[in-house]
Structures are given as C-alpha cells and as structure tokens.
py3Dmol code that shows the C-alpha trace and the ligand (Angstrom):
import py3Dmol

protein = """\
ATOM      1  CA  MET A   1     252.655 118.718 -92.422  1.00  0.00           C
ATOM      2  CA  LYS A   2     254.636 121.531 -93.949  1.00  0.00           C
ATOM      3  CA  ILE A   3     257.946 121.080 -95.781  1.00  0.00           C
ATOM      4  CA  ARG A   4     260.059 124.216 -96.025  1.00  0.00           C
ATOM      5  CA  LYS A   5     263.583 125.585 -95.890  1.00  0.00           C
ATOM      6  CA  ALA A   6     265.289 125.589 -92.502  1.00  0.00           C
ATOM      7  CA  ALA A   7     265.941 128.967 -90.898  1.00  0.00           C
ATOM      8  CA  ARG A   8     269.046 130.106 -89.018  1.00  0.00           C
ATOM      9  CA  ARG A   9     267.014 130.768 -85.874  1.00  0.00           C
ATOM     10  CA  GLU A  10     266.176 127.040 -85.840  1.00  0.00           C
ATOM     11  CA  ILE A  11     269.779 125.897 -85.560  1.00  0.00           C
ATOM     12  CA  PRO A  12     269.488 124.947 -81.831  1.00  0.00           C
ATOM     13  CA  ARG A  13     266.587 122.583 -82.610  1.00  0.00           C
ATOM     14  CA  LEU A  14     268.274 121.293 -85.790  1.00  0.00           C
ATOM     15  CA  VAL A  15     271.353 120.441 -83.775  1.00  0.00           C
ATOM     16  CA  GLU A  16     269.229 118.460 -81.299  1.00  0.00           C
ATOM     17  CA  LEU A  17     267.613 116.610 -84.194  1.00  0.00           C
ATOM     18  CA  TRP A  18     271.042 115.897 -85.678  1.00  0.00           C
ATOM     19  CA  TRP A  19     272.145 114.400 -82.361  1.00  0.00           C
ATOM     20  CA  ASP A  20     269.086 112.137 -82.323  1.00  0.00           C
ATOM     21  CA  PHE A  21     269.765 111.242 -85.964  1.00  0.00           C
ATOM     22  CA  GLN A  22     273.350 110.258 -85.460  1.00  0.00           C
ATOM     23  CA  THR A  23     272.684 108.254 -82.293  1.00  0.00           C
ATOM     24  CA  THR A  24     270.640 105.879 -84.485  1.00  0.00           C
ATOM     25  CA  HIS A  25     273.804 104.890 -86.372  1.00  0.00           C
ATOM     26  CA  PRO A  26     276.307 103.252 -83.946  1.00  0.00           C
ATOM     27  CA  PRO A  27     274.470  99.893 -84.044  1.00  0.00           C
ATOM     28  CA  TYR A  28     275.277  99.731 -87.777  1.00  0.00           C
ATOM     29  CA  ASN A  29     278.988 100.127 -87.080  1.00  0.00           C
ATOM     30  CA  PRO A  30     280.078 100.915 -83.498  1.00  0.00           C
ATOM     31  CA  VAL A  31     283.622 101.866 -84.526  1.00  0.00           C
ATOM     32  CA  PHE A  32     282.956 104.037 -87.545  1.00  0.00           C
ATOM     33  CA  TYR A  33     280.138 106.027 -85.942  1.00  0.00           C
ATOM     34  CA  ARG A  34     281.818 106.591 -82.573  1.00  0.00           C
ATOM     35  CA  ASN A  35     281.454 110.228 -81.407  1.00  0.00           C
ATOM     36  CA  LYS A  36     283.201 112.859 -79.410  1.00  0.00           C
ATOM     37  CA  SER A  37     281.281 113.948 -76.288  1.00  0.00           C
ATOM     38  CA  LYS A  38     277.708 115.139 -76.801  1.00  0.00           C
ATOM     39  CA  ALA A  39     278.547 118.705 -75.746  1.00  0.00           C
ATOM     40  CA  GLU A  40     281.458 118.853 -78.210  1.00  0.00           C
ATOM     41  CA  CYS A  41     279.367 117.353 -81.003  1.00  0.00           C
ATOM     42  CA  LEU A  42     276.560 119.855 -80.474  1.00  0.00           C
ATOM     43  CA  ARG A  43     278.999 122.763 -80.433  1.00  0.00           C
ATOM     44  CA  LEU A  44     280.658 121.594 -83.666  1.00  0.00           C
ATOM     45  CA  CYS A  45     277.343 120.851 -85.333  1.00  0.00           C
ATOM     46  CA  GLN A  46     276.060 124.305 -84.443  1.00  0.00           C
ATOM     47  CA  LYS A  47     279.062 125.874 -86.201  1.00  0.00           C
ATOM     48  CA  TYR A  48     278.728 123.522 -89.160  1.00  0.00           C
ATOM     49  CA  TYR A  49     275.046 124.334 -89.625  1.00  0.00           C
ATOM     50  CA  GLN A  50     275.764 128.056 -89.641  1.00  0.00           C
ATOM     51  CA  VAL A  51     278.050 127.452 -92.625  1.00  0.00           C
ATOM     52  CA  ILE A  52     275.613 125.071 -94.325  1.00  0.00           C
ATOM     53  CA  LEU A  53     272.631 127.407 -94.028  1.00  0.00           C
ATOM     54  CA  ALA A  54     274.646 130.210 -95.588  1.00  0.00           C
ATOM     55  CA  SER A  55     275.912 128.003 -98.426  1.00  0.00           C
ATOM     56  CA  LYS A  56     274.402 128.128-101.924  1.00  0.00           C
ATOM     57  CA  ASN A  57     275.507 124.544-102.558  1.00  0.00           C
ATOM     58  CA  HIS A  58     273.517 123.113 -99.688  1.00  0.00           C
ATOM     59  CA  ILE A  59     269.793 122.565 -99.349  1.00  0.00           C
ATOM     60  CA  PHE A  60     268.403 122.138 -95.850  1.00  0.00           C
ATOM     61  CA  LEU A  61     264.687 121.397 -95.570  1.00  0.00           C
ATOM     62  CA  VAL A  62     262.557 120.664 -92.528  1.00  0.00           C
ATOM     63  CA  ALA A  63     259.240 118.952 -91.879  1.00  0.00           C
ATOM     64  CA  GLU A  64     257.013 120.857 -89.476  1.00  0.00           C
ATOM     65  CA  THR A  65     253.818 119.710 -87.758  1.00  0.00           C
ATOM     66  CA  ASN A  66     251.792 121.981 -85.468  1.00  0.00           C
ATOM     67  CA  GLY A  67     254.694 124.414 -85.270  1.00  0.00           C
ATOM     68  CA  LYS A  68     257.161 121.680 -84.253  1.00  0.00           C
ATOM     69  CA  LEU A  69     260.124 120.473 -86.328  1.00  0.00           C
ATOM     70  CA  VAL A  70     259.770 116.708 -86.737  1.00  0.00           C
ATOM     71  CA  GLY A  71     262.424 115.979 -89.327  1.00  0.00           C
ATOM     72  CA  PHE A  72     264.992 117.308 -91.729  1.00  0.00           C
ATOM     73  CA  ILE A  73     266.827 116.505 -94.935  1.00  0.00           C
ATOM     74  CA  MET A  74     270.114 117.910 -96.134  1.00  0.00           C
ATOM     75  CA  GLY A  75     271.361 117.875 -99.695  1.00  0.00           C
ATOM     76  CA  GLU A  76     274.457 119.164-101.375  1.00  0.00           C
ATOM     77  CA  ILE A  77     275.431 119.999-104.928  1.00  0.00           C
ATOM     78  CA  GLY A  78     278.815 118.588-105.855  1.00  0.00           C
ATOM     79  CA  HIS A  79     280.968 119.077-108.935  1.00  0.00           C
ATOM     80  CA  ARG A  80     282.390 116.224-110.928  1.00  0.00           C
ATOM     81  CA  PRO A  81     285.437 116.513-113.212  1.00  0.00           C
ATOM     82  CA  PRO A  82     284.550 118.525-116.338  1.00  0.00           C
ATOM     83  CA  VAL A  83     285.179 115.531-118.607  1.00  0.00           C
ATOM     84  CA  TYR A  84     281.742 114.167-117.766  1.00  0.00           C
ATOM     85  CA  ARG A  85     278.541 115.223-119.460  1.00  0.00           C
ATOM     86  CA  THR A  86     276.951 115.484-116.022  1.00  0.00           C
ATOM     87  CA  VAL A  87     279.204 117.860-114.128  1.00  0.00           C
ATOM     88  CA  GLU A  88     276.903 118.799-111.271  1.00  0.00           C
ATOM     89  CA  ALA A  89     275.370 116.113-109.100  1.00  0.00           C
ATOM     90  CA  GLY A  90     273.059 116.215-106.118  1.00  0.00           C
ATOM     91  CA  PHE A  91     273.954 114.361-102.951  1.00  0.00           C
ATOM     92  CA  LEU A  92     271.420 113.440-100.284  1.00  0.00           C
ATOM     93  CA  SER A  93     273.567 113.773 -97.151  1.00  0.00           C
ATOM     94  CA  MET A  94     271.189 113.196 -94.236  1.00  0.00           C
ATOM     95  CA  ILE A  95     267.544 112.579 -93.525  1.00  0.00           C
ATOM     96  CA  TYR A  96     265.847 112.114 -90.164  1.00  0.00           C
ATOM     97  CA  ILE A  97     262.271 111.862 -88.921  1.00  0.00           C
ATOM     98  CA  ILE A  98     261.570 111.726 -85.173  1.00  0.00           C
ATOM     99  CA  PRO A  99     260.440 108.227 -84.127  1.00  0.00           C
ATOM    100  CA  GLU A 100     256.816 109.164 -83.338  1.00  0.00           C
ATOM    101  CA  MET A 101     256.384 110.612 -86.839  1.00  0.00           C
ATOM    102  CA  GLN A 102     258.052 107.792 -88.734  1.00  0.00           C
ATOM    103  CA  ARG A 103     256.156 105.620 -91.163  1.00  0.00           C
ATOM    104  CA  LYS A 104     253.658 108.382 -91.951  1.00  0.00           C
ATOM    105  CA  GLY A 105     255.141 109.502 -95.250  1.00  0.00           C
ATOM    106  CA  ALA A 106     257.254 112.379 -93.916  1.00  0.00           C
ATOM    107  CA  GLY A 107     260.543 110.869 -95.114  1.00  0.00           C
ATOM    108  CA  THR A 108     259.133 110.390 -98.598  1.00  0.00           C
ATOM    109  CA  ARG A 109     257.891 113.966 -98.695  1.00  0.00           C
ATOM    110  CA  LEU A 110     261.292 115.298 -97.669  1.00  0.00           C
ATOM    111  CA  VAL A 111     263.070 113.221-100.334  1.00  0.00           C
ATOM    112  CA  GLN A 112     260.615 114.457-102.966  1.00  0.00           C
ATOM    113  CA  ALA A 113     261.013 118.063-101.836  1.00  0.00           C
ATOM    114  CA  LEU A 114     264.808 117.805-102.038  1.00  0.00           C
ATOM    115  CA  GLU A 115     264.576 116.289-105.511  1.00  0.00           C
ATOM    116  CA  LYS A 116     262.246 119.111-106.582  1.00  0.00           C
ATOM    117  CA  GLU A 117     264.788 121.653-105.394  1.00  0.00           C
ATOM    118  CA  PHE A 118     267.606 119.826-107.227  1.00  0.00           C
ATOM    119  CA  ARG A 119     265.515 119.784-110.398  1.00  0.00           C
ATOM    120  CA  ARG A 120     264.776 123.487-110.035  1.00  0.00           C
ATOM    121  CA  ARG A 121     268.551 123.988-110.022  1.00  0.00           C
ATOM    122  CA  LYS A 122     268.903 121.852-113.173  1.00  0.00           C
ATOM    123  CA  ILE A 123     270.451 118.920-111.317  1.00  0.00           C
ATOM    124  CA  ARG A 124     269.475 115.655-112.973  1.00  0.00           C
ATOM    125  CA  HIS A 125     271.360 113.095-110.895  1.00  0.00           C
ATOM    126  CA  VAL A 126     271.078 112.342-107.153  1.00  0.00           C
ATOM    127  CA  GLU A 127     273.255 110.001-105.101  1.00  0.00           C
ATOM    128  CA  LEU A 128     273.553 109.024-101.475  1.00  0.00           C
ATOM    129  CA  ILE A 129     275.380 106.625 -99.196  1.00  0.00           C
ATOM    130  CA  VAL A 130     273.468 104.450 -96.794  1.00  0.00           C
ATOM    131  CA  ASP A 131     274.633 101.821 -94.366  1.00  0.00           C
ATOM    132  CA  LYS A 132     273.631  98.488 -95.827  1.00  0.00           C
ATOM    133  CA  LYS A 133     272.197  97.428 -92.449  1.00  0.00           C
ATOM    134  CA  ASN A 134     269.885 100.461 -92.342  1.00  0.00           C
ATOM    135  CA  ARG A 135     266.770  98.745 -93.639  1.00  0.00           C
ATOM    136  CA  PRO A 136     264.256 101.599 -93.040  1.00  0.00           C
ATOM    137  CA  ALA A 137     266.425 104.005 -95.027  1.00  0.00           C
ATOM    138  CA  LEU A 138     267.175 101.500 -97.785  1.00  0.00           C
ATOM    139  CA  GLU A 139     263.480 100.739 -98.137  1.00  0.00           C
ATOM    140  CA  LEU A 140     262.624 104.435 -98.216  1.00  0.00           C
ATOM    141  CA  TYR A 141     265.178 105.146-100.962  1.00  0.00           C
ATOM    142  CA  ARG A 142     264.109 102.144-103.021  1.00  0.00           C
ATOM    143  CA  LYS A 143     260.483 103.178-102.729  1.00  0.00           C
ATOM    144  CA  CYS A 144     261.519 106.632-103.937  1.00  0.00           C
ATOM    145  CA  GLY A 145     263.144 105.041-107.006  1.00  0.00           C
ATOM    146  CA  TYR A 146     266.831 104.879-106.022  1.00  0.00           C
ATOM    147  CA  GLN A 147     268.855 101.979-107.379  1.00  0.00           C
ATOM    148  CA  ASP A 148     272.058 100.317-106.192  1.00  0.00           C
ATOM    149  CA  ARG A 149     274.994 101.426-108.307  1.00  0.00           C
ATOM    150  CA  GLN A 150     278.331 101.054-106.504  1.00  0.00           C
ATOM    151  CA  VAL A 151     279.709  99.272-103.462  1.00  0.00           C
ATOM    152  CA  LYS A 152     281.558 101.330-100.856  1.00  0.00           C
ATOM    153  CA  VAL A 153     284.410  99.321 -99.290  1.00  0.00           C
ATOM    154  CA  TYR A 154     286.493 100.125 -96.241  1.00  0.00           C
ATOM    155  CA  LYS A 155     289.331  98.689 -94.231  1.00  0.00           C
ATOM    156  CA  ARG A 156     290.404  99.522 -90.711  1.00  0.00           C
ATOM    157  CA  LEU A 157     294.184 100.084 -90.365  1.00  0.00           C
TER     158      LEU A 157
END
"""
ligand_1 = """\
48
COA
C 264.696 106.381 -92.809
C 263.639 107.356 -92.281
C 264.061 108.781 -92.661
C 262.300 107.016 -92.957
O 261.379 108.054 -92.670
P 259.799 107.799 -92.632
O 259.124 109.098 -92.479
O 259.480 106.743 -91.650
O 259.564 107.222 -94.110
P 258.136 107.060 -94.846
O 257.032 107.044 -93.851
O 258.072 108.053 -95.942
O 258.300 105.595 -95.428
C 258.440 105.334 -96.819
C 258.744 103.875 -97.035
O 260.029 103.556 -96.498
C 259.993 102.201 -95.991
N 260.223 102.225 -94.536
C 260.228 103.276 -93.694
N 260.499 102.883 -92.450
C 260.654 101.552 -92.488
C 260.954 100.566 -91.515
N 261.137 100.882 -90.215
N 261.067 99.266 -91.924
C 260.895 98.932 -93.215
N 260.602 99.836 -94.193
C 260.483 101.127 -93.825
C 258.620 101.666 -96.308
O 258.686 101.092 -97.591
C 257.791 102.934 -96.329
O 256.601 102.816 -97.049
P 255.302 102.192 -96.328
O 255.181 102.852 -94.966
O 254.191 102.555 -97.260
O 255.552 100.718 -96.220
C 263.453 107.198 -90.752
O 263.269 105.839 -90.441
C 264.605 107.730 -89.933
O 264.667 108.919 -89.615
N 265.577 106.843 -89.592
C 266.712 107.236 -88.735
C 267.719 108.105 -89.493
C 268.299 107.420 -90.707
O 268.680 106.254 -90.668
N 268.398 108.182 -91.803
C 268.947 107.689 -93.038
C 270.409 107.830 -93.050
S 271.105 107.343 -94.605
"""
view = py3Dmol.view(width=600, height=400)
view.addModel(protein, "pdb")
view.setStyle({"model": 0}, {"cartoon": {"style": "trace"}})
view.addModel(ligand_1, "xyz")
view.setStyle({"model": 1}, {"stick": {}})
view.zoomTo()
view.show()
C-alpha cells in the first residue's frame, strides 16, 4: 500500500470516497449528520476539495493499493490566539478506509503519515473530534496514542 498526497485529478474519486465516509455517520446522530441531496453534496464537495488541495494549511493524503484509492485522511493547520506558547495546532479532520480494506492497518498508516507531515511543518500538537459512539475510530485514535482531553457538548434549539 502506498500513502501519498492526493492530486487534483483525483477529486472525482475523492468526492465519491467522501460520500461513502459521511454516510457512515448518520447512525451516530441522525439529526446532526443529515445531508442535502447526494447530487448537491457531491457538487459542493467537489468545489470544497478544489480549495483544500490548493491550500497550504491543509494536508490531504490518500492510501492507494494496486492503483486504486482505498482511503484518505485530511488534516488542517489552525492558529490559536498568540497568548499561547503553542500557536499552531494540527487538526485531523477526516479519515476513511473503504470497508474491504479496513482492519488491515491502513487507517494507522494514514494517521502516522499525517503526523509525520505535521511534524515536518513543526507542528507539535494534534487534535480531532470524534463521535463518542464511533468505536472503530475511537479505538484507532487510542491505539495511535490520542487521549481524551475535552468534552464537546451540544443542544438542539
Ligand atoms: C476508523 C477507520 C478509519 C479505521 O481504519 P482501519 O484501516 O480499519 O484501521 P486499522 O486497521 O489501522 O486499525 C487500527 C486499530 O483501530 C482499532 N479498530 C479499527 N477498526 C475497529 C473496529 N471496527 N472495531 C474495534 N476496533 C477497531 C483496532 O484497535 C485496530 O487495531 P487491531 O486491528 O490491531 O485490533 C475505519 O473504520 C473507517 O473508515 N471508518 C468509517 C469512517 C470514520 O468513522 N472515520 C472516522 C471519523 S472521526
């Protein structure tokens, strides 16, 4: 398996993978993860990915097996208020491995590759948000050394 940066020409496939990724989430919270129509989502995602792939603050890596994209990870560098010693922080925004390739170490390799890229950019702190019902993801992050730090709360008005 090869881990490498995503290319602009791959956006159509990346958008398909994103759709598969996000359709895994409604069971965790059917209200919060409710979508627009598939066609509208794919159109918007396509535009979004064009911006992301051109952005210096985003890192978009893919896992490829036999010439086929089987997963992706997206990370972002954010800026905290200058009062902190750590002003730049990495954020792991999304990770997805197609079902038939799951549980073979691909997710771990993508997390490690993203961390390597953050380190190369002198980022020393990575965060992410995960649905607390998403056991596979929670287990993956814990195995990669991530620890619980805050609790995200929400209220529907
Ligand atoms: C989460 C996800 C990326 C994991 O990818 P993966 O390639 O299967 O992960 P790995 O094979 O590297 O697994 C690493 C560890 O994570 C844990 N893990 C992965 N899948 C698991 C599952 N279904 N149940 C329990 N633990 C799991 C295990 O500890 C595993 O180590 P092990 O196989 O030696 O026991 C994948 O399940 C996925 O794409 N899920 C849908 C999208 C998603 O929820 N993304 C996260 C959003 S925050």
